[in-house]
KOLBATI-772800 format. One record per residue (C-alpha): residue in one letter; chain; x, y, z. Coordinates in steps of 0.001 Angstrom, whole numbers. Example, Ala and Ser with C-alpha at 12.3 -4.5 7.8 and 13.67 -1.06 7.14 Angstrom:
 residuo cadena       u       v       w
       A      A   12300   -4500    7800
       S      A   13670   -1060    7140
END
This chain:
 residuo cadena       u       v       w
       X      A    4168   20028  -13967
       X      A    5747   16588  -14544
       X      A    8365   15114  -12355
       X      A   11335   13490  -13961
       X      A   11402    9626  -13997
       X      A   14687    9931  -15871
       X      A   16334   11532  -12778
       X      A   15602    8346  -10842
       X      A   17152    6170  -13541
       X      A   20229    8399  -13855
       X      A   20763    9639  -10310
       X      A   19605    7032   -7835
       X      A   22115    5039   -5726
       X      A   19412    2670   -4638
       X      A   18251    1152   -7976
       X      A   19823    -153  -11168
       X      A   18584    2383  -13761
       X      A   17122     629  -16782
       X      A   18219   -2770  -15472
       X      A   15574   -2689  -12703
       X      A   14677   -1520   -9309
       X      A   12022   -1229   -6637
       X      A    9300    1394   -6179
       X      A    9945    1249   -2397
       X      A   13521    2436   -3051
       X      A   12292    5166   -5394
       X      A   10456    6471   -2318
       X      A   13711    6460    -370
       X      A   15452    8368   -3171
       X      A   12671   10852   -3192
       X      A   12984   11353     515
       X      A   16866   11642     491
       X      A   17483   13567   -2683
       X      A   14146   14714   -4177
       X      A   12825   14614   -7715
       X      A   13294   17451  -10178
       X      A   11023   18394  -12984
       X      A   11039   16588  -16361
       X      A   11862   19911  -17943
       X      A   15135   20091  -16095
       X      A   15932   16360  -16450
       X      A   14228   15049  -19643
       X      A   13823   11432  -20445
       X      A   16369   11471  -23224
       X      A   17992    8154  -24081
       X      A   16184    6263  -21308
       X      A   13553    5383  -23899
       X      A   16139    3314  -25725
       X      A   17598    1811  -22525
       X      A   20503    4215  -22121
       X      A   19661    6945  -19550
       X      A   21489   10101  -19681
       X      A   24150   11168  -17188
       X      A   22687   12555  -14034
       X      A   21730   16200  -14350
       X      A   23336   17314  -11125
       X      A   22502   20940  -11709
       X      A   18814   20110  -11195
       X      A   19433   19425   -7463
       X      A   21298   22684   -6680
       X      A   18139   24728   -5961
       X      A   16104   22852   -3337
       X      A   13003   24895   -4226
       X      A   13057   23245   -7683
       X      A   12922   19643   -6297
       X      A    9979   17695   -4863
       X      A   10678   15609   -1703
       X      A    8927   12687    -151
       X      A    7973   13087    3528
       X      A    7384    9318    4059
       X      A    7193    6076    2072
       X      A    6109    2595    2926
       X      A    4494    -506    1599
       X      A     657    -129    1847
       X      A    -617   -1878    4997
       X      A    2640   -1352    6858
       X      A    5060   -3851    5384
       X      A    5578   -6181    2438
       X      A    3010   -8914    2170
       X      A     -61   -7367    3847
       X      A   -1227   -5088    1122
       X      A   -4559   -6117    -463
       X      A   -7608   -4312   -1945
       X      A   -8820   -2725    1313
       X      A   -5565   -1101    2319
       X      A   -4936     140   -1224
       X      A   -8342    1826   -1535
       X      A   -8017    3478    1838
       X      A   -4613    4743    1040
       X      A   -5853    6084   -2321
       X      A   -8543    8019    -524
       X      A   -6201    9414    2058
       X      A   -3057   10108     132
       X      A   -3695    9914   -3595
       X      A   -2098    7664   -6300
       X      A     -24    4665   -5411
       X      A    2920    2820   -7131
       X      A    2021    -763   -7799
       X      A    3926   -3654   -9518
       X      A    2716   -6618  -11445
       X      A    3974   -9541  -13584
       X      A    2808   -8311  -17036
       X      A     135  -10796  -18302
       X      A    -400  -11133  -22080
       X      A   -3791   -9255  -22084
       X      A   -2154   -6228  -20470
       X      A    -280   -5448  -23693
       X      A   -3491   -4878  -25549
       X      A   -5618   -2935  -23112
       X      A   -7945    -537  -24875
       X      A  -11520     614  -25369
       X      A  -12474     475  -21689
       X      A  -11965   -3243  -21537
       X      A  -11092   -4575  -18087
       X      A   -7839   -6537  -18325
       X      A   -8306   -9856  -16365
       X      A  -12147  -10010  -16967
       X      A  -11845  -13181  -19005
       X      A   -9814  -14778  -16183
       X      A  -12568  -13833  -13667
       X      A  -15242  -15219  -15994
       X      A  -13382  -18514  -16321
       X      A  -13209  -18881  -12505
       X      A  -16937  -18217  -12241
       X      A  -17707  -20797  -14844
       X      A  -15590  -23381  -12942
       X      A  -17330  -22258   -9737
       X      A  -13865  -21837   -8284
       X      A  -12966  -19576   -5335
       X      A  -11551  -16478   -6938
       X      A   -8019  -16485   -5359
       X      A   -8073  -18437   -2089
       X      A   -7410  -22158   -1613
       X      A  -10233  -23551     510
       X      A   -8068  -26147    2173
       X      A   -5102  -23922    3146
       X      A   -6730  -20527    2934
       X      A   -3750  -19387     979
       X      A   -3766  -17132   -2149
       X      A   -3612  -18844   -5492
       X      A   -1512  -17446   -8256
       X      A   -3640  -15444  -10551
       X      A   -3682  -15741  -13541
       X      A   -2258  -19330  -13511
       X      A    1100  -18351  -15050
       X      A    1838  -15751  -12358
       X      A    4825  -16684  -10276
       X      A    4465  -16503   -6545
       X      A    5546  -18350   -3470
       X      A    2852  -18993    -989
       X      A    3335  -18548    2793
       X      A    4508  -21605    4665
       X      A    1418  -21874    6812
       X      A   -2067  -20168    6942
       X      A   -1160  -18213   10004
       X      A   -2975  -14856   10328
       X      A    -865  -12454   12455
       X      A   -2027   -9316   14003
       X      A     910   -7040   14441
       X      A     770   -4583   17416
       X      A    2831   -1576   18503
       X      A    2161     585   21551
       X      A    3470    3836   23095
       X      A    2291    6410   25617
       X      A     291    9528   24692
       X      A     -68   12808   26493
       X      A   -2738   12974   29256
       X      A   -5837   15175   29189
       X      A   -3733   18136   30400
       X      A   -1286   17794   27629
       X      A    1461   16292   29841
       X      A    3355   13250   28715
       X      A    2006   10065   30206
       X      A    4781    8296   32114
       X      A    5320    4871   33588
       X      A    8229    3332   35513
       X      A    7135    -171   34207
       X      A    9479   -1613   31509
       X      A    8123   -2337   28084
       X      A    9031   -5983   28523
       X      A    6988   -6274   31617
       X      A    4005   -4733   29903
       X      A    4366   -7188   27020
       X      A    4576  -10050   29514
       X      A    1309   -8915   31106
       X      A    -430   -9136   27642
       X      A     983  -12678   27303
       X      A    -391  -13604   30790
       X      A   -3863  -12299   29843
       X      A   -6587  -14058   28071
       X      A   -4708  -13401   24833
       X      A   -1766  -15503   25926
       X      A   -2180  -18503   23766
       X      A   -2063  -16264   20621
       X      A     775  -14027   21882
       X      A    3994  -13889   19845
       X      A    6958  -11867   21190
       X      A    8334   -9099   18992
       X      A   10469   -7195   21509
       X      A   10433   -3611   22880
       X      A    7056   -2034   22433
       X      A    5702   -4542   19985
       X      A    4024   -7987   19938
       X      A    1866  -10010   17604
       X      A   -1186  -12179   17949
       X      A   -1886  -15312   15996
       X      A   -5534  -14825   15169
       X      A   -5899  -18540   14398
       X      A   -5542  -19069   18173
       X      A   -7858  -16262   19323
       X      A  -11306  -17110   20607
       X      A  -14111  -16187   18278
       X      A  -15535  -13730   20880
       X      A  -12099  -12192   21649
       X      A  -11644   -8457   21284
       X      A   -7843   -8324   21029
       X      A   -7593   -4595   20712
       X      A   -9604   -3581   23778
       X      A   -8234   -6367   25871
       X      A   -4525   -5622   25086
       X      A   -5159   -1877   25656
       X      A   -6780   -2477   29043
       X      A   -4039   -4909   30103
       X      A   -1288   -2443   29035
       X      A   -2963     428   30830
       X      A   -3401   -1542   34033
       X      A     204   -2869   34033
       X      A    1707     506   33173
       X      A    -514    2153   35864
       X      A   -1873    4757   33437
       X      A   -5372    5577   32163
       X      A   -6453    3756   28932
       X      A   -6404    7057   27112
       X      A   -2697    7213   27722
       X      A   -2088    4046   25728
       X      A   -1602    4540   22019
       X      A   -2061    1025   20491
       X      A   -1913     270   16843
       X      A   -2799   -3114   15322
       X      A   -2551   -4067   11697
       X      A   -3414   -7325    9839
       X      A     -68   -9021    9365
       X      A   -1240  -11961    7266
       X      A    1586  -12709    4902
       X      A     549  -13399    1357
       X      A    3912  -14858     306
       X      A    6373  -13638   -2235
       X      A    5139  -12282   -5620
       X      A    7241  -12035   -8745
       X      A    6646   -8704  -10516
       X      A    8397   -7140  -13565
       X      A    6667   -3846  -14262
       X      A    5685    -819  -12127
       X      A    2582    1341  -12886
       X      A     655    4062  -11098
       X      A   -2685    3321   -9466
       X      A   -4987    6300   -9690
       X      A   -8437    5020   -8751
       X      A  -11033    2171   -8909
       X      A  -14518    1454  -10178
       X      A  -17003   -1293  -11040
       X      A  -19475   -1943  -13829
       X      A  -22512   -4159  -13928
       X      A  -23318   -6536  -16826
       X      A  -25646   -9314  -17793
       X      A  -23964  -12711  -18619
       X      A  -24942  -15115  -21261
       X      A  -27502  -16766  -18957
       X      A  -29303  -13431  -18236
       X      A  -27866  -13066  -14826
       X      A  -26698   -9660  -13593
       X      A  -23240   -9514  -12297
       X      A  -20482   -7010  -11512
       X      A  -16762   -6685  -12362
       X      A  -14575   -4600  -10133
       X      A  -11478   -2857  -11583
       X      A   -8516    -632  -10836
       X      A   -7753    2410  -12917
       X      A   -3943    2498  -13758
       X      A   -1626    4900  -15557
       X      A    1035    3099  -17494
       X      A    4424    4479  -18582
       X      A    4272    3379  -22260
       X      A    2985    6620  -23690
       X      A    -417    7917  -24766
       X      A    -846    5237  -27386
       X      A   -1260    2586  -24642
       X      A   -4852    1715  -23546
       X      A   -7080    4826  -23208
       X      A   -4572    7679  -23580
       X      A   -2080    5870  -21334
       X      A   -4642    4578  -18901
       X      A   -6179    1131  -18487
       X      A   -8462    -865  -16258
       X      A   -7336   -3999  -14376
       X      A   -9319   -6616  -12524
       X      A   -9611   -5644   -8732
       X      A   -9966   -7880   -5716
       X      A   -8212  -10885   -7096
       X      A   -4521   -9895   -6847
       X      A   -4434  -10214  -10636
       X      A    -799  -10697  -11793
       X      A     321   -9550   -8339
       X      A   -1087   -6031   -8525
       X      A   -2347   -6125   -4935
       X      A     869   -7555   -3460
       X      A    3262   -4670   -2926
       X      A    1722   -1274   -3402
       X      A    3933    1682   -2217
       X      A    2530    4796    -750
       X      A    4753    7923    -966
       X      A    3624   11165     715
       X      A    4878   14590    -348
       X      A    6961   16740    2018
       X      A    5140   19999    2369
       X      A    7887   21486    4636
       X      A   10812   21600    2142
       X      A   11618   21964   -1497
       X      A    9192   22894   -4278
       X      A    6008   22059   -2224
       X      A    7074   24405     584
       X      A    7629   27189   -1976
       X      A    4271   26562   -3690
       X      A    2342   26436    -396
       X      A    3883   29667     738
       X      A    2891   31329   -2540
       X      A    -687   29990   -2146
       X      A    -945   31419    1346
       X      A   -3192   28884    3056
       X      A   -2315   25207    2226
       X      A   -5109   22827    1430
       X      A   -4755   19072    2118
       X      A   -6196   16290     -21
       X      A   -5855   14082    3019
       X      A   -7985   16327    5284
       X      A  -10830   16569    2929
       X      A  -11082   12753    2305
       X      A  -10497   11213    5789
       X      A  -14243   10704    6515
       X      A  -14492    8148    3666
       X      A  -13813    4462    4637
       X      A  -13533    1191    2715
       X      A  -14391   -2244    3915
       X      A  -12474   -5392    3256
       X      A  -14580   -6057      82
       X      A  -13847   -2633   -1408
       X      A  -17148    -952    -570
       X      A  -17409    2588     657
       X      A  -19012    2264    4104
       X      A  -18956    5981    5412
       X      A  -19190    9346    3765
       X      A  -19695   12532    5837
END
């Protein structure tokens, strides 16, 4: 079964058809209205830049439409994506939508060649840091003609959100202490210099101001539990790397389906390795290897690691609900892959 990209071009209120749009808002469209099959809503004139009128009949029967259960930028919000978060999301949820500013080599991808490899080789020959500026710790634009706006300062933010769980007996943990008072307690703790107010049940920590020996997660959780007068197990605390990579210009969306690496021997006889993403393009089977290609990984090449979008399928309504009911016992890709983890360099560090 193939879902209909034409239905998004013709029927979405959130994007501009063939004149542009955002993968994030395609996720919103999929959650609100669903996506029918390509058989019901064929591509038609969209290939020539003139999408057909919306096939409204394709949405009459909910069991013939696939809905999104959730959608978000990988990492939690725009600007904190990166190789590590993308690989982990691929393992847990499957393919991602990514965007890039199409570089010239992208147009001629074929034969298993890694697009961007020549850029990586040039950087190595110059002995240049791959994509970080040593003085500011900011990302460079890669390749050099990629348009991006760097963040204003090399501040590394850790974004935190907390709530209360159920206790060991399954009863909701409760506290009469206001969220603002709990946040103030974190600000008064040993994390205070790094504390940034976010309001309600949120705060942030500037990691540039944290002591090298600090354990912000454990310290904040213990402080919250003590202030709220609950056990530490009652506190559900989530922290994500909020380092902003700046704004990235992109002009083409593709599907990210996997990753890999290959070793090779350079001209000096030294063994090296090139890491790559496996992508599926939308330009037909003639492109690359039957529609697929390989792009440099770990360097934010052409912005590919800047704004990936993760869309999860809704299993409780629409076509997926019908299919799972027919199958009897649903199986989950996510459940079978959660034991695999990826470190910040893109290496698998655990497999059970």
